[in-house]
Phi, psi and omega in degrees: 000149176242137176221147173240114186260129177234123175285128186232155170275331175194155177201153176208159177235128178247143174228123179052042176083001178240144179280124181256345177198140180207146176222162168271221180302138180160219183236132166260125183234120173272130188235133178229125174272145177252160187304330182264004181290153179227174175303337177300314178295324178299315179295319178296322179295314180299315177304313181297315182298319183285335184255352182299120186269086182233014175252145184291142172268191182297335179269001180085005179273145176290098186218001181243148180264173175303319179294321180298322184263001181053044180276169177274158178233119178245114182257133181226125177287138181206093182296339183292350175296340179268012182302139175240118180248016183290338183266002181157204184262350177259121183296145171255140181245023181293345178281353178267148175297153175296167185304318183295310179293320179302315180293317179302314183286324176297317179295327176292317176302314181297316180298312181296319179298317181292330176291327191255349185218140187284336184239095180228127176235168182208156169282191182248119183303131175078357182276160171278104187251148170249120183255123180246134180207154168244103182290135183258109177133291356286144174236115179225125186230122175277143178228131173234123178243125179233000000 
């Protein structure tokens, strides 16, 4: 799985003019499943997201996790994270899982996150989404789990 984690002051996802998910301070995470991914990677990703220490402590050091600060988690599926542009100027997305597996694994990430964390919102799988965010820091961290 590939994820792009952004520490935010606030974020929301709109679909067709309506907000489908919104959080205050926390993490906006773009998630991409790859063809060989399994629910094991989904669980590992959720564990990493909840424990990733990228929030400031009293001394201003990145030493607190999402759970420590009781922040929100906004998950958005994004197959384009698997883009390969090595062959030219038009991206290839063959590195992304197909729609059925991608949706299954995104829903598993969402289910596990909701089991383990009290504030979890999500975009809509496969929809044309507009993502609005105020990046905090900015702090943006790529994660690849295989």
